[in-house]
C-alpha positions in Angstrom: 87.3 231.7 68.1 88.2 228.2 67.1 85.5 225.8 66.3 85.4 222.1 67.1 84.1 219.9 64.3 82.3 216.8 65.5 81.6 214.0 63.0 78.9 211.7 64.2 79.0 208.4 62.4 76.6 205.4 62.7 78.3 202.0 62.3 78.1 200.4 58.9 75.9 197.5 58.0 76.4 194.6 60.4 75.4 191.0 60.5 71.7 190.4 61.5 70.9 189.8 65.1 69.9 186.2 65.7 71.1 182.7 66.6 74.5 183.3 64.8 75.2 186.3 67.0 73.6 185.8 70.5 75.9 188.5 72.0 74.9 191.7 70.2 78.2 193.4 71.1 80.1 190.9 69.0 78.2 191.3 65.7 80.7 192.2 63.0 80.2 194.3 59.8 79.1 192.5 56.6 81.4 192.5 53.6 79.0 194.9 51.9 79.0 197.1 55.0 82.9 197.2 55.0 83.1 198.1 51.4 80.4 200.9 51.6 82.1 202.4 54.6 85.5 202.3 52.9 84.0 204.3 50.0 82.3 206.7 52.4 85.5 207.3 54.4 87.3 208.1 51.1 84.6 210.6 50.5 85.4 212.3 53.8 89.0 212.6 52.7 88.0 214.1 49.4 85.9 216.7 51.2 89.1 217.8 53.0 88.1 216.4 56.4 90.9 215.8 58.9 90.4 213.9 62.1 92.4 214.2 65.3 90.7 211.3 67.1 87.9 208.8 66.6 85.8 208.0 69.7 83.9 204.7 69.4 81.6 202.3 71.2 83.5 199.2 72.2 81.1 197.0 70.2 82.7 195.0 67.3 80.7 196.7 64.6 81.5 200.2 65.8 85.1 199.5 66.4 85.4 198.1 62.8 83.7 201.2 61.5 86.1 203.4 63.4 89.1 201.5 62.1 87.9 201.8 58.5 87.3 205.6 58.9 90.7 206.1 60.6 92.6 204.1 58.0 91.3 206.3 55.1 93.5 209.2 56.4 97.1 209.7 55.6 97.5 211.2 59.1 95.7 208.4 60.9 93.8 209.6 63.9 93.9 207.6 67.2 90.9 205.5 68.2 89.5 205.7 71.7 86.9 203.2 72.9 84.4 204.7 75.4 81.5 202.9 77.2 79.3 206.0 77.0 78.8 205.3 73.2 77.3 201.8 73.8 73.6 201.4 73.2 71.6 203.3 75.9 74.8 205.1 77.1 74.1 208.3 78.9 74.5 211.7 77.2 76.1 213.1 80.3 78.7 210.3 80.4 79.4 210.9 76.7 80.0 214.6 77.4 82.5 213.7 80.1 84.3 211.4 77.6 84.2 214.2 75.0 85.6 216.6 77.5 88.8 214.5 77.5 89.2 215.5 73.8 88.7 219.2 74.4 92.1 220.0 72.9 91.2 218.3 69.7 89.7 220.3 66.8 88.1 217.4 64.8 86.5 214.5 66.6 84.7 211.6 65.0 82.1 209.8 67.1 81.1 206.3 66.1 77.9 205.0 67.7 74.5 203.3 67.4 70.9 204.4 66.7 68.7 205.7 68.2 71.3 207.2 70.6 73.3 208.9 67.8 70.3 210.6 66.4 69.3 211.9 69.8 72.9 213.0 70.5 72.9 214.9 67.2 69.7 216.6 68.1 71.0 217.7 71.5 74.3 218.9 70.1 72.6 220.7 67.2 69.8 222.2 69.2 67.0 220.3 67.5 63.7 219.3 69.0 63.6 215.9 67.2 66.3 213.3 66.8 67.9 212.9 63.4 67.6 209.4 61.8 71.0 207.9 61.0 70.9 205.1 58.4 73.8 202.6 58.7 77.0 204.4 57.9 75.4 207.9 57.8 77.6 210.8 58.9 76.8 214.3 60.3 79.1 217.2 60.9 78.2 219.5 63.8 80.4 222.5 64.7 80.5 223.5 68.4 82.3 226.4 70.0 83.5 224.5 73.1 84.0 220.9 74.2 81.8 220.1 76.0 79.3 222.3 74.2 77.9 225.1 76.3 75.3 225.9 73.6 73.8 224.4 70.5 76.1 223.8 67.7 75.6 224.2 64.0 74.7 221.2 61.8 76.9 221.7 58.7 75.9 218.6 56.7 74.3 215.1 57.0 75.0 212.4 54.4 74.5 208.8 53.7 77.3 206.4 52.7 75.9 206.4 49.1 76.4 210.2 48.9 79.8 210.2 50.6 80.9 207.3 48.4 79.9 209.1 45.2 82.1 212.2 46.0 84.9 212.4 43.5 88.0 214.6 43.6 87.3 218.0 42.0 
């Protein structure tokens, strides 16, 4: 039976909340965040990851992260913006959006904390949420989309680890 690989990705380092960014949805990535995510995305490629589609929250920082990840691949995956990945989006709405990608084998999901950590726990059958640092990524394998049972967490890495991966 084929397995679906889900890559959960927290957005990279973004500008601080505050007076400069009164609308949280418009906060962009910092230059450092962009560079670290580029290196991490190259690490994904070196690991042999292939992506069919990247689902992302419509917020600026997640959309930028999705674009950086997608651009690292020779066969560039499409990017799909979904409201269910905005902060405080519902897990059920996310599953409905994920169901639209059921024919895809490898799906990246770019979102926000703490929602992403809770989503990883639910998808991986854990009792406690995982803590995603900015730019962290996690691979969870599931048998079906939407998952009918708990998936298997294959790995969970920070941008520093992914960025340090070199070609063998």
